[in-house]
C-alpha positions in Angstrom: 0.0 0.0 0.0 1.2 3.5 -0.8 2.1 5.4 2.4 1.9 8.7 0.5 -1.4 8.7 -1.2 -2.3 11.6 -3.6 -4.2 14.5 -2.1 -7.1 15.5 -4.4 -5.9 17.8 -7.1 -3.0 19.2 -5.3 0.1 18.9 -7.5 3.0 20.3 -5.5 3.8 18.0 -2.6 6.9 16.7 -4.3 8.0 14.6 -7.3 7.9 11.6 -4.9 4.2 11.9 -4.0 2.5 8.6 -4.4 5.7 6.6 -4.0 5.7 3.6 -1.7 7.5 4.3 1.6 10.0 1.7 2.9 8.5 0.8 6.2 5.4 0.9 8.5 4.6 3.6 11.0 6.8 2.9 14.1 4.2 3.0 16.8 2.1 0.4 18.6 -1.5 1.0 17.7 -2.9 -0.7 20.8 -0.7 1.1 23.4 -2.9 2.5 26.1 -6.2 1.7 24.4 -8.5 -1.3 24.2 -8.1 -3.0 20.9 -11.2 -3.3 18.8 -11.6 -5.7 15.9 -14.6 -3.9 14.6 -14.5 -3.4 10.9 -14.2 0.3 10.0 -15.5 1.9 6.8 -13.2 1.6 3.8 -13.1 5.4 3.4 -12.3 6.1 7.1 -10.1 9.1 6.0 -12.8 10.4 3.7 -12.7 13.9 5.3 -9.0 14.4 4.6 -6.3 15.7 6.8 -5.3 19.2 8.0 -2.8 21.1 10.1 -3.0 24.4 11.8 -2.0 27.1 14.4 1.8 26.9 13.6 4.2 27.8 16.4 8.0 27.8 16.1 8.2 24.4 17.8 4.7 23.0 17.2 1.7 22.5 14.9 -1.7 20.8 15.3 -2.4 17.8 13.1 -6.1 17.0 12.4 -8.3 14.3 11.0 -11.8 13.0 11.7 -12.8 9.4 11.1 -15.5 9.2 8.6 -18.5 6.8 8.3 -20.1 4.3 10.6 -17.5 4.4 13.4 -18.1 2.2 16.5 -19.3 4.1 19.6 -16.0 3.7 21.4 -12.5 5.2 21.4 -10.5 4.2 18.3 -6.7 4.2 18.4 -5.2 6.3 15.6 -1.5 6.3 14.7 0.1 9.5 13.6 3.6 10.4 12.2 5.3 13.5 11.1 8.5 13.5 9.1 11.0 15.8 7.4 10.4 14.2 4.0 7.3 13.0 2.0 8.5 9.4 2.0 8.8 9.4 5.8 12.3 8.1 5.8 13.3 10.9 8.2 10.5 10.5 10.8 10.6 13.2 13.5 7.7 12.4 15.8 5.1 9.6 16.0 2.5 8.4 18.4 -0.9 7.1 19.0 -4.0 8.9 20.1 -7.7 8.2 20.6 -10.5 9.3 18.3 -13.3 9.5 20.8 -17.0 9.6 20.3 -17.4 12.6 22.5 -15.5 14.6 19.9 -17.1 13.0 16.9 -14.0 10.7 16.5 -11.9 13.7 15.5 -8.2 13.8 16.2 -6.2 16.9 17.3 -2.5 16.1 17.8 -0.5 19.1 19.1 3.0 18.0 18.0 5.8 19.6 20.0 9.6 19.7 19.8 9.7 20.6 16.1 12.3 22.9 14.4 11.3 26.5 13.6 10.5 27.5 10.0 10.7 24.0 8.8 8.5 22.0 6.4 7.1 18.7 7.6 4.9 15.9 6.2 2.4 14.0 8.2 -0.1 11.1 8.0 -2.4 8.9 10.1 -3.2 5.2 10.2 -6.1 3.3 11.7 -7.1 -0.4 11.2 -4.7 -0.8 8.3 -5.9 2.3 6.4 -3.5 5.1 5.8 -4.5 8.7 5.3 -3.5 11.0 2.5 -0.2 12.8 3.3 -0.4 16.4 4.4 2.3 19.1 4.3 2.8 21.7 7.0 5.3 24.3 8.2 6.2 25.6 11.6 6.5 29.4 12.3 9.9 31.0 12.5 11.5 31.6 15.9 10.1 34.8 17.4 13.4 36.6 17.4 14.5 35.5 13.9 15.1 38.2 11.3 12.6 36.8 8.8 13.0 38.6 5.4 9.9 37.4 3.6 6.5 35.9 4.6 4.0 34.7 2.0 0.5 33.6 3.0 -3.1 33.7 1.7 -6.4 34.5 3.2 -9.9 33.5 2.2 -13.5 33.4 3.5 -17.1 32.6 2.7 -17.3 29.2 1.0 -21.0 28.4 0.7 -21.1 24.8 -0.7 -24.4 25.5 -2.6 -23.1 28.6 -4.3 -20.6 26.9 -6.4 -17.6 24.6 -6.8 -14.3 25.3 -4.9 -12.4 26.1 -8.1 -10.4 28.7 -6.2 -8.9 26.0 -3.9 -7.6 24.2 -6.9 -5.2 27.1 -7.5 -4.7 28.1 -3.9 -3.4 24.6 -3.1 -0.6 25.1 -5.8 0.6 28.4 -4.3 3.9 28.6 -2.3 2.6 29.7 1.1 3.6 29.6 4.8 -0.1 29.4 5.9 -3.7 30.1 5.0 -5.8 32.4 7.2 -9.5 31.6 6.9 -11.6 34.5 8.1 -15.0 33.0 8.6 -18.1 31.4 7.1 -16.5 28.0 6.7 -19.9 26.4 6.5 -23.3 27.9 5.7 -26.3 27.0 7.8 -28.9 27.4 5.1 -31.3 24.6 4.1 -30.9 22.7 0.8 -31.7 24.8 -2.3 -32.9 22.5 -5.2 -32.0 25.3 -7.7 -28.4 25.5 -6.6 -25.4 24.2 -8.5 -25.0 21.6 -5.7 -27.1 21.1 -2.6 -26.6 21.1 1.1 -27.3 17.8 2.9 -30.5 17.6 5.0 -33.7 19.5 4.5 -33.4 22.3 7.1 -30.9 24.4 8.9 -28.7 22.6 11.4 -29.7 23.0 15.1 -28.3 19.9 16.8 -24.8 18.6 17.2 -25.4 15.7 14.8 -26.8 18.1 12.2 -23.8 20.5 12.5 -21.5 17.5 12.2 -23.2 16.4 9.0 -22.9 19.9 7.5 -19.2 20.2 8.3 -18.6 16.6 7.1 -20.2 17.4 3.7 -18.0 20.4 3.2 -14.9 18.4 4.2 -15.6 15.7 1.6 -14.9 18.3 -1.2 -11.5 17.2 -2.8 -10.4 20.8 -3.6 -11.0 21.9 0.0 -9.1 18.8 1.2 -6.2 19.7 -1.1 -5.9 23.2 0.3 -6.0 21.9 3.9 -3.4 19.3 3.1 -1.0 21.7 1.5 -0.5 24.2 4.3 -1.3 24.9 8.0 -4.5 27.0 8.4 -5.2 29.6 11.0 -9.0 29.8 11.3 -11.6 31.9 12.9 -15.4 31.9 12.6 -18.0 34.5 11.6 -21.8 34.1 11.7 -22.8 31.3 9.3 -20.9 28.6 11.3 -23.8 29.2 13.8 -26.6 31.4 12.6 -26.7 34.4 10.2 -25.8 37.6 12.0 -25.9 36.2 15.5 -24.5 38.3 18.3 -23.4 36.7 21.5 -26.5 34.9 22.8 -28.9 36.6 20.3 -29.9 34.9 17.1 -30.8 36.5 13.8 -34.5 35.9 14.5 -35.3 36.1 18.3 -39.0 35.7 17.6 -38.4 32.2 16.2 -35.6 31.0 18.4 -36.0 31.1 22.2 -32.9 32.1 24.3 -32.5 28.6 25.6 -32.9 27.1 22.1 -30.3 29.4 20.6 -27.9 28.7 23.5 -28.2 25.0 22.8 -27.7 25.7 19.1 -24.6 27.7 19.8 -23.1 25.0 22.0 -23.7 22.4 19.3 -22.3 24.6 16.5 -19.1 25.4 18.5 -18.6 21.7 19.3 -18.9 20.7 15.7 -16.6 23.6 14.6 -13.9 22.5 17.0 -14.2 18.9 15.8 -13.6 19.8 12.2 -10.8 22.4 12.6 -7.1 22.0 13.3 -7.3 23.8 16.6 -5.4 23.3 19.9 -7.1 22.0 23.0 -7.1 25.6 24.3 -9.9 26.3 21.8 -12.0 23.3 23.0 -15.5 24.7 23.8 -16.7 24.8 27.3 -20.5 25.1 27.0 -21.3 28.5 25.4 -17.6 29.6 25.4 -14.9 29.0 22.9 -11.4 30.6 23.0 -10.9 31.6 19.4 -9.0 34.9 19.6 -5.3 34.3 19.7 -2.0 35.5 18.3 0.8 34.2 16.1 4.3 35.5 15.6 6.3 35.1 12.4 9.8 36.2 13.5 10.3 39.9 13.9 8.5 40.5 10.7 4.8 40.0 11.5 2.3 39.4 14.2 -1.1 38.0 13.3 -3.8 38.9 15.7 -6.8 36.6 15.2 -10.0 38.3 16.5 -13.5 37.1 17.3 -16.2 39.6 16.4 -19.3 37.4 17.2 -19.0 35.7 20.6 -18.8 38.9 22.7 -20.5 41.5 20.7 -23.4 43.7 21.6 -26.5 43.3 19.6 -26.5 45.1 16.3 -28.0 48.6 16.5 -30.9 49.6 14.2 -30.0 53.2 13.4 -27.0 55.4 12.7 -27.7 57.4 15.9 -27.7 54.1 18.0 -24.5 53.0 16.3 -22.7 55.9 18.0 -23.4 54.5 21.5 -20.0 54.1 23.3 -21.4 51.2 25.2 -21.6 49.0 22.1 -18.7 46.6 21.6 -17.8 44.3 18.7 -15.2 42.4 20.8 -16.2 42.8 24.5 -13.9 44.6 26.9 -11.6 41.6 27.7 -10.8 40.9 24.1 -10.3 44.6 23.3 -7.8 44.9 26.1 -6.0 41.8 24.7 -5.9 43.4 21.3 -4.8 46.8 22.5 -1.9 45.3 24.5 -0.9 43.0 21.7 -0.8 45.7 19.1 1.1 48.1 21.4 3.7 45.5 22.4 3.9 43.1 19.5 7.5 44.0 18.6 6.9 43.0 15.0 7.4 45.2 12.0 3.9 44.4 10.7 0.7 43.9 12.7 -1.9 42.0 10.7 -5.5 41.5 12.0 -7.3 38.4 10.9 -10.8 39.8 11.1 -14.3 38.9 10.0 -16.4 42.0 9.2 -15.5 45.2 7.5 -13.8 48.1 9.4 -14.0 50.8 6.7 -17.1 52.9 6.5 -19.3 51.5 3.8 -22.2 53.6 2.6 -24.7 51.6 0.6 -26.5 54.4 -1.2 -25.3 57.2 -3.5 -26.3 60.7 -2.7 -26.7 62.6 0.5 -28.7 59.8 2.3 -26.4 57.2 4.0 -27.4 53.6 4.4 -25.2 51.2 6.4 -25.0 47.5 7.3 -24.8 47.7 11.1 -23.6 44.1 11.4 -20.2 45.5 10.3 -18.0 47.9 12.3 -20.2 50.7 11.0 -22.6 49.6 13.8 -19.9 49.9 16.5 -18.5 53.4 15.7 -17.3 54.5 19.1 -15.2 51.4 19.6 -13.9 51.6 16.0 -12.8 55.2 16.4 -11.1 54.3 19.7 -9.1 51.4 18.0 -8.3 53.4 14.9 -6.8 56.2 17.0 -4.7 53.5 18.6 -3.4 52.5 15.2 -1.3 55.7 15.2 0.9 54.0 17.8 1.1 50.6 16.0 3.7 49.5 13.6 2.2 49.0 10.1 -1.4 47.9 11.0 -3.2 46.1 8.1 -6.7 44.6 8.6 -7.5 41.5 6.6 -11.2 40.9 6.4 -13.8 38.5 5.0 -17.6 38.5 5.0 -18.4 40.8 2.1 -18.3 38.4 -0.9 -16.4 41.2 -2.6 -12.9 42.8 -2.6 -12.9 46.1 -0.9 -9.5 47.9 -0.4 -9.6 50.9 1.8 -7.5 53.5 3.7 -8.5 53.6 7.4 -9.2 56.8 9.3 -10.6 57.5 12.7 -13.0 59.9 11.0 -14.1 58.6 7.6 -16.4 61.6 7.0 -13.4 64.0 7.0 -10.9 63.0 4.3 -8.5 65.6 5.6 -7.8 63.5 8.7 -4.7 61.3 8.6 -4.8 57.7 7.4 -3.8 55.4 10.2 -3.9 51.9 8.5 -5.1 49.8 5.6 -7.9 47.3 5.2 -8.0 44.6 2.5 -11.4 42.9 2.5 -11.1 39.8 0.4 -13.8 38.2 -1.7 -15.5 34.9 -1.2 -14.4 31.4 -2.4 -18.0 30.7 -3.7 -20.6 32.8 -1.7 -22.7 34.8 -4.1 -22.0 32.5 -7.0 -20.7 33.9 -10.3 -20.7 37.6 -10.0 -22.8 40.1 -11.9 -20.0 42.7 -12.2 -22.1 45.2 -14.3 -24.8 45.4 -11.6 -22.2 45.7 -8.8 -20.3 48.6 -10.4 -23.6 50.3 -11.4 -24.5 50.3 -7.7 -21.1 51.0 -6.1 -19.1 53.1 -8.5 -21.2 56.2 -7.8 -20.8 55.6 -4.0 -17.0 55.1 -4.5 -16.8 58.6 -6.0 -18.2 59.9 -2.7 -16.0 57.6 -0.5 -12.3 58.8 -1.0 -11.1 56.1 1.5 -12.2 53.4 -0.9 -9.2 52.5 -3.2 -10.5 49.4 -5.1 -13.7 47.4 -5.4 -14.7 44.2 -7.2 -17.2 41.3 -6.6 -15.7 38.3 -8.4 -14.6 35.1 -6.6 -11.2 34.0 -5.4 -8.6 34.7 -2.7 -5.7 37.0 -1.7 -2.0 36.1 -1.6 0.1 38.4 0.6 3.9 38.9 0.2 5.4 40.7 3.2 8.9 42.0 3.5 10.4 44.6 5.9 9.9 47.3 3.2 6.4 46.6 2.0 3.4 44.3 1.8 1.9 43.4 -1.5 -1.5 41.7 -1.6 -2.5 40.1 -4.9 -6.1 39.5 -5.7 -6.4 36.1 -7.4 -9.7 35.6 -9.2 -11.3 32.5 -10.8 -13.4 32.8 -14.0 -16.2 30.6 -12.7 -17.5 28.7 -9.7 -20.4 27.1 -11.6 -18.2 24.6 -13.3 -15.9 21.9 -11.8 -12.7 23.7 -13.0 -11.6 27.2 -13.7 -8.7 29.4 -14.7 -7.2 31.9 -12.3 -5.7 35.3 -12.9 -4.2 38.1 -10.8 -6.6 41.0 -11.1 -4.7 43.6 -9.0 -1.9 44.1 -6.5 -2.4 46.3 -3.4 0.8 47.8 -2.0 1.3 49.0 1.6 4.7 50.5 2.3 6.3 50.2 5.7 6.1 53.4 7.7 3.4 54.9 5.4 -0.1 54.0 6.7 -2.7 53.1 4.1 -2.7 51.9 0.6 0.3 53.3 -1.2 -0.6 51.9 -4.7 -3.2 49.9 -6.5 -1.8 48.1 -9.6 -4.6 46.7 -11.8 -3.7 43.9 -14.2 -4.2 44.3 -17.9 -5.2 40.6 -18.3 -8.3 39.7 -20.2 -11.7 39.9 -18.5 -13.1 36.8 -17.0 -15.8 34.5 -18.5 -19.2 36.1 -18.4 -21.4 35.0 -15.5 -24.0 32.5 -16.4 -26.6 30.4 -14.6 -26.0 26.8 -13.7 -27.5 24.3 -16.0 -29.3 21.1 -15.6 -29.6 18.9 -18.7 -28.2 21.8 -20.8 -31.1 24.1 -19.8 -30.2 27.3 -17.9 -32.0 27.6 -14.6 -32.5 30.3 -12.1 -30.3 30.3 -9.0 -30.8 32.8 -6.3 -27.7 33.6 -4.4 -27.0 36.3 -1.8 -24.3 38.7 -2.9 -23.2 42.0 -1.6 -26.3 43.7 -3.1 -28.2 42.6 0.0 -27.4 42.9 3.6 -28.1 39.2 4.5 -24.8 37.4 4.5 
């Protein structure tokens, strides 16, 4: 049996991928656990493998056993090596996939070398997982010259195929930051290009597990997970659209106790399917998801949580000025402020869910805002943006919008004469919104952009962003696919956004002269075009 099975469509592991290794995993699969002779499903690793939360000496390895698994702890072997053939094994062991965690495995491997590439795999009952590749972070004091990573968000399974991940998996990256909306909680849509499992939204642990598992079966998503460590955070759709702390989107339809039970189930399933440390294991309603990563002296990545502690969304612009409203809660705000002030890194990157920059939705003198974004929490936003003046090179990386929105950040967006204090790059979606109607988007937002001097670039096509960071500058490249309504797509770099060290804001936008993408079209069934309603940025329900 090959000990280095191919990983979906990913092409870059090494020329040796798929070769037969020379020996078995060097661990005892029964050590410390009761041996079971129960036959396991033939595709027990059907959800793939992943790694995440890289530290200089550690990384988390993940898998979840798939199918009809017995209701008992199942011993799972793991191994991490310095080469894809596992001839230079560095660590190995055995752990238990337990029913209480959905038979998921989270191995926090310690004692690794900084800034080093590793390969890993699992084995259970004679079956061997696909091989994943991961990388540790550089030592905190190292003088790192270059950091390359990608960020992405919003991957509604029904909205299209994960064509963006086919290309992201082939990039040369240190890590991927996923900024929220990993799953969508919507019911099955018969008109969609592909359908969610089940007939309703998930509410129970079993239902959230099923929804996550469906997403994880996608080969392109598996390939992207197996190619790099991921740093993840959630937004709203992992639980319920536009939820805020213990308040659901529709309080008239979900009682407080019912929503609390739903949140507990959603958090549990989220942890079970993500490469997170045990420090993020949920405890009832609470899950520690905000955290910080250091990449040498070059960059600190501050991962924030803008859902779990926030005040309920205000309903009016006047109410949005209330200083008592908080997006983060006081404890997380204090953590963020201290981390930004004392990071010691040249660049401070915020892995963030919802948009910071002011975003009017209507041309002309009347202003219309989506108060689920930071536009609804204006006093706290102003307070933090004033802090940015003291922070080394702050850049906010954002998801949620299903569009690319590149902006200068000011404490007072209504006064363009006030100084710029930072930059925000809001990335587009992997699939959410389906194929974009660019003409409609620009007809709506180009007139508003003329009234919004802090907006530097807007677009609503699908893809991801690759960031190249040096001591002198950060260049973020918008990578767009031509369709998500077909199983494959081409990719192009549509624009580069340059931030220069010591100069807050966007220094330059470089748009590509490449050809325009394939025109958006409706999915077809039997060759007949059909209507497919998707939610894009034109509405406020994301």
